[in-house]
C-alpha positions in Angstrom: 0.0 0.0 0.0 3.0 2.3 0.3 3.6 4.8 3.0 0.1 6.2 3.1 -1.9 7.3 6.2 -5.2 7.3 4.3 -6.1 5.9 0.9 -9.4 6.1 -1.0 -9.9 3.8 -4.0 -12.9 4.4 -6.2 -14.9 5.7 -3.2 -18.4 6.9 -4.1 -21.5 7.8 -2.1 -25.1 7.9 -3.2 -28.2 9.1 -1.3 -31.0 7.3 -3.1 -30.5 8.2 -6.8 -28.3 11.2 -6.0 -24.6 10.7 -6.4 -22.8 13.1 -4.0 -19.3 11.7 -4.3 -18.1 10.1 -7.6 -15.4 7.4 -7.7 -12.9 9.2 -5.6 -9.2 8.2 -5.6 -7.0 9.9 -3.0 -3.6 9.0 -1.4 -2.7 10.9 1.8 0.9 10.4 2.9 1.8 9.5 6.5 2.1 12.8 8.5 0.6 14.9 5.7 -1.9 17.8 6.3 -4.4 17.5 3.5 -7.3 20.0 3.2 -10.6 19.2 1.4 -11.8 22.5 0.0 -15.0 23.4 -1.7 -18.3 25.2 -1.6 -21.2 23.9 0.5 -22.7 20.7 -1.0 -19.7 19.7 -3.0 -19.1 16.4 -1.1 -16.1 17.2 1.0 -17.8 16.6 4.4 -19.5 13.5 3.2 -16.0 12.2 2.1 -14.6 13.0 5.6 -17.5 11.2 7.3 -16.9 8.1 5.1 -13.3 8.1 6.2 -14.5 8.3 9.8 -17.0 5.6 9.4 -20.0 7.9 10.1 -21.3 7.3 6.5 -21.4 4.0 4.7 -19.5 3.8 1.4 -21.7 3.1 -1.6 -18.7 1.8 -3.6 -14.9 1.6 -3.3 -12.5 1.0 -0.4 -10.9 3.0 2.4 -7.5 2.2 3.8 -5.9 3.6 7.0 -2.3 2.8 7.5 -2.6 0.1 4.9 -5.6 -1.6 6.6 -8.9 -1.9 4.8 -11.4 -0.1 7.1 -14.2 0.2 4.7 -16.7 -1.7 6.8 -15.2 -1.2 10.2 -16.9 0.8 13.0 -15.5 4.3 13.7 -13.9 3.2 17.0 -11.9 0.5 15.1 -10.3 2.9 12.6 -7.7 4.6 14.9 -9.0 8.1 14.1 -10.2 11.1 16.1 -12.6 13.6 14.7 -13.2 17.3 15.6 -16.5 18.7 14.6 -17.7 22.2 13.8 -19.8 22.2 17.0 -17.6 21.4 20.0 -20.0 18.7 21.4 -18.7 19.1 25.0 -20.6 17.7 27.9 -21.9 20.7 29.9 -21.9 18.9 33.3 -18.3 17.8 33.0 -15.2 20.0 33.5 -12.5 20.3 30.9 -10.4 17.5 32.2 -13.4 15.2 32.4 -14.4 16.1 28.8 -11.0 15.3 27.6 -10.7 12.0 29.4 -14.2 10.6 28.9 -13.3 8.4 25.9 -10.3 7.0 27.8 -12.5 6.3 30.8 -14.9 4.3 28.7 -12.0 2.3 27.1 -10.8 1.3 30.6 -7.5 3.2 30.3 -5.6 3.2 33.6 -6.1 6.4 35.6 -2.4 7.2 35.8 -2.2 7.1 32.0 -5.3 9.2 31.6 -4.0 11.9 33.9 -0.7 12.0 32.1 -2.3 12.2 28.6 -4.7 15.0 29.7 -1.9 17.0 31.2 0.3 16.6 28.2 -2.5 17.6 25.8 -3.5 20.6 28.0 0.1 21.8 28.0 0.4 21.5 24.2 -2.8 23.5 23.8 -2.1 26.0 26.6 -5.3 25.1 28.5 -3.8 23.7 31.7 -5.3 26.5 33.7 -8.8 25.6 32.4 -8.9 22.0 33.4 -11.4 22.5 36.3 -13.7 24.8 34.4 -17.1 23.9 32.8 -17.7 24.5 29.1 -20.1 27.4 29.9 -17.1 29.3 31.5 -15.1 29.1 28.3 -14.8 31.2 25.2 -15.4 29.8 21.8 -11.7 29.4 21.1 -11.1 27.7 24.4 -14.0 25.3 23.8 -12.4 24.4 20.4 -9.1 23.8 22.1 -10.8 21.4 24.5 -12.4 19.5 21.6 -9.0 19.2 19.9 -7.5 18.1 23.2 -10.1 15.4 23.6 -8.9 14.1 20.3 -5.2 14.3 21.1 -5.5 12.3 24.3 -6.7 9.3 22.3 -3.4 9.3 20.4 -5.0 8.4 17.1 -3.0 7.8 13.9 -5.3 10.1 11.9 -7.0 13.4 12.8 -10.1 14.4 11.0 -11.3 18.0 11.2 -14.8 19.1 9.9 -14.8 22.9 9.6 -13.6 23.3 13.2 -13.1 27.1 13.0 -16.4 28.1 11.4 -18.1 29.2 14.6 -15.2 31.6 15.6 -14.9 35.2 14.8 -12.3 36.3 12.2 -9.6 37.3 14.6 -9.8 34.1 16.6 -9.9 32.0 13.4 -6.6 33.6 12.4 -5.1 32.8 15.8 -6.5 29.2 15.8 -5.0 28.6 12.3 -1.6 29.3 13.7 -2.2 27.0 16.6 -3.4 24.2 14.4 -0.3 24.6 12.2 2.0 24.5 15.2 0.1 21.5 16.6 0.5 19.5 13.4 4.2 20.4 13.4 4.6 19.0 17.0 2.5 15.9 16.6 3.3 15.0 13.0 0.0 13.0 12.6 -1.8 12.4 9.3 -4.5 15.1 9.2 -7.5 15.6 6.9 -9.2 18.9 7.3 -12.5 20.0 5.6 -13.2 23.7 5.0 -14.9 26.1 2.6 -12.4 28.8 3.6 -9.6 29.1 1.1 -7.4 31.1 3.6 -7.5 28.1 5.9 -6.6 25.8 3.1 -3.8 27.9 1.7 -2.2 28.5 5.1 -2.6 25.0 6.7 -2.3 22.5 3.9 0.6 20.4 2.7 -1.7 19.7 -0.3 -5.2 20.9 -1.2 -8.0 18.8 -2.7 -10.5 21.1 -4.5 -13.9 19.6 -4.8 -16.9 20.5 -7.0 -20.0 18.4 -7.5 -18.5 15.4 -5.8 -15.4 15.3 -7.9 -11.8 16.3 -7.4 -11.0 19.3 -9.6 -7.4 19.6 -8.6 -5.0 18.1 -6.1 -1.8 20.0 -5.4 0.2 22.2 -3.1 -1.1 25.6 -2.2 1.4 27.1 -4.7 0.3 24.7 -7.5 -3.4 25.4 -7.2 -2.8 29.1 -7.1 -0.2 29.4 -9.8 -1.3 26.6 -12.1 -5.1 26.2 -11.7 -6.1 23.1 -13.6 -9.4 24.5 -15.0 -11.8 27.5 -14.9 -13.5 26.3 -11.7 -10.3 26.3 -9.8 -9.1 29.6 -11.3 -12.3 31.3 -10.2 -12.4 29.6 -6.8 -8.8 30.1 -5.6 -7.6 33.7 -4.9 -9.0 36.8 -3.2 -10.2 38.8 -5.0 -11.2 36.2 -7.6 -9.3 35.9 -10.8 -10.5 38.0 -13.8 -11.7 35.8 -16.6 -11.9 37.4 -20.0 -13.4 35.5 -22.9 -12.4 36.2 -26.5 -11.4 34.7 -29.9 -8.0 34.1 -31.4 -7.3 36.7 -34.2 -4.3 36.9 -36.4 -3.3 40.6 -36.8 -0.2 42.3 -38.0 1.9 39.2 -37.7 0.9 38.2 -34.2 -2.0 36.4 -32.6 -4.4 38.3 -30.2 -7.2 37.2 -28.0 -9.9 39.8 -28.8 -13.1 40.4 -26.8 -15.3 43.3 -26.0 -13.0 46.1 -24.8 -9.7 44.2 -24.8 -7.0 42.7 -27.0 -4.3 40.6 -25.4 -1.3 39.1 -27.2 -1.3 35.3 -27.0 2.0 33.4 -26.6 3.1 31.2 -29.4 3.1 28.2 -27.0 -0.7 28.8 -26.4 -2.0 29.3 -29.9 0.3 26.6 -31.4 -1.1 24.0 -28.9 -2.5 21.0 -30.7 -6.1 21.6 -29.7 -6.2 25.0 -31.4 -3.7 24.9 -34.3 -3.2 28.4 -35.7 -6.9 28.9 -36.8 -8.6 32.1 -36.1 -11.8 32.0 -34.2 -10.9 29.5 -31.4 -12.5 30.6 -28.1 -10.1 31.0 -25.2 -10.4 32.5 -21.7 -7.6 34.7 -20.3 -7.3 34.6 -16.5 -5.6 37.5 -14.8 -5.1 37.8 -11.0 -6.1 41.2 -9.7 -2.7 41.4 -8.0 -1.0 41.0 -11.5 -2.6 44.2 -12.8 -0.7 47.5 -12.3 -1.5 51.1 -13.1 0.1 52.5 -16.2 0.5 56.0 -17.5 -0.6 54.8 -20.9 -4.1 55.9 -22.0 -6.5 53.6 -23.8 -7.3 54.2 -27.5 -10.6 55.8 -28.4 -12.0 52.3 -29.3 -11.3 51.2 -25.7 -8.6 48.7 -26.7 -5.1 49.4 -25.6 -2.8 48.0 -28.2 0.4 47.9 -26.1 1.5 44.6 -24.7 -1.2 43.1 -22.4 -2.9 46.4 -21.6 -6.5 46.9 -20.4 -8.6 50.1 -20.0 -10.8 50.1 -16.9 -13.6 52.5 -16.0 -13.4 52.4 -12.2 -16.9 52.1 -10.6 -15.9 51.2 -7.0 -12.7 51.6 -4.9 -12.2 49.6 -1.7 -9.4 51.1 0.4 -7.9 48.5 2.7 -5.1 50.5 4.3 -2.0 49.3 2.5 -3.8 48.7 -0.8 -6.9 49.6 -2.8 -9.2 47.2 -4.8 -10.4 48.8 -8.0 -13.6 47.3 -9.5 -14.9 48.4 -12.8 -15.8 47.5 -16.4 -14.0 47.5 -19.7 -15.3 49.6 -22.6 -16.9 48.2 -25.7 -20.0 46.9 -24.0 -18.2 44.2 -21.9 -20.4 43.7 -18.8 -17.8 41.5 -17.0 -16.5 43.1 -13.8 -12.7 43.5 -13.7 -10.8 43.8 -10.4 -7.3 45.2 -9.8 -5.3 45.4 -6.6 -3.0 48.4 -6.4 -0.8 49.9 -3.7 -1.9 52.7 -1.4 -5.1 54.8 -1.2 -6.4 55.2 -4.7 -9.9 56.5 -3.9 -9.0 59.4 -6.2 -9.5 57.0 -9.2 -13.2 56.5 -8.5 -15.3 57.1 -11.7 -12.1 57.7 -13.7 -10.8 55.6 -16.6 -7.4 54.1 -16.0 -4.9 52.1 -18.1 -3.7 48.8 -16.5 -0.7 46.7 -17.5 -0.1 43.0 -16.9 3.0 41.0 -17.5 2.2 38.5 -20.3 3.8 35.7 -18.2 1.2 36.3 -15.5 -1.8 35.5 -17.8 -3.4 32.1 -17.4 -5.0 30.5 -20.5 -8.0 28.2 -20.6 -9.9 26.4 -23.4 -13.4 27.8 -23.3 -15.0 24.5 -24.6 -13.4 22.1 -22.0 -12.7 24.6 -19.3 -9.2 23.1 -18.9 -5.9 25.0 -18.6 -3.8 25.3 -21.7 -0.4 23.9 -21.0 2.4 26.3 -22.0 
């Protein structure tokens, strides 16, 4: 089976006639932190629950540390799961909540005390051991829920949106704590979230889900810098990537992608790709991150198309000033209704309702086949 903490082979899940997870193959290495990322209803939590044994598998097999656990009960899988709701017993103090599963398993009291104290020290909650859940903040309760999992000393940790109930500041703090915890323990971890910031900051690798299928599996850098398709391109990144649809046109010895209000030079490696040939009229989508656009002194031509290398003309309809940078939101001329976003340095509220020229490095443009939605390899 190789050195895998968790393996899914052709795993699928149906609820009646509805297929919510389709023939999923996934290898999670020992000690890896893998994040399942996607919108609500994409199948990520169902996948986690199948790994935990809380949902039956409709087809396929699940292996944990090389052992087929597909039909085993949750308690026989050597896993611990942390849920979105903390599920603490209100009548028990923190120490009792953390030790409850060990008590049920008949673990010797001396070992229980040692494990609870060790976990409390790791999570910095030693001073809370005698408090009841009602006396704790949301972040403290989540630490207790994590501590309850740590004391069981499982081989695999499963997290189901554990930070969703926390405020933004506390979520940021807990992200750091979870990253440090994984570094200390080195346990195989699978973490479900819809928050891409959590995914990008915590994951060794990210599994991006849509409609029960894996759209891309890769490191945070790979999914951001080489999105596999239009779904991933639009999903990863804040603000979202600008996607401009146009047609290939040969003009003055070069090939352009022309659409309403823009014309972008297309690299030879893109238009010479086998699926396009060198034929005019092929439909492509250019993806440009808002952070890749920069203000230029160049003015757009009267027809709204800037003919310099990779230039856009933007009518700024809204400016969001964030302190160190400004987010410009507007439209291109020529009847293009698509919103275009650019992130620029400093306070640029002075640009509101003005028309500005934007430049982008040609190497920073992502190219996608409109028909298939797939990235064009260059």
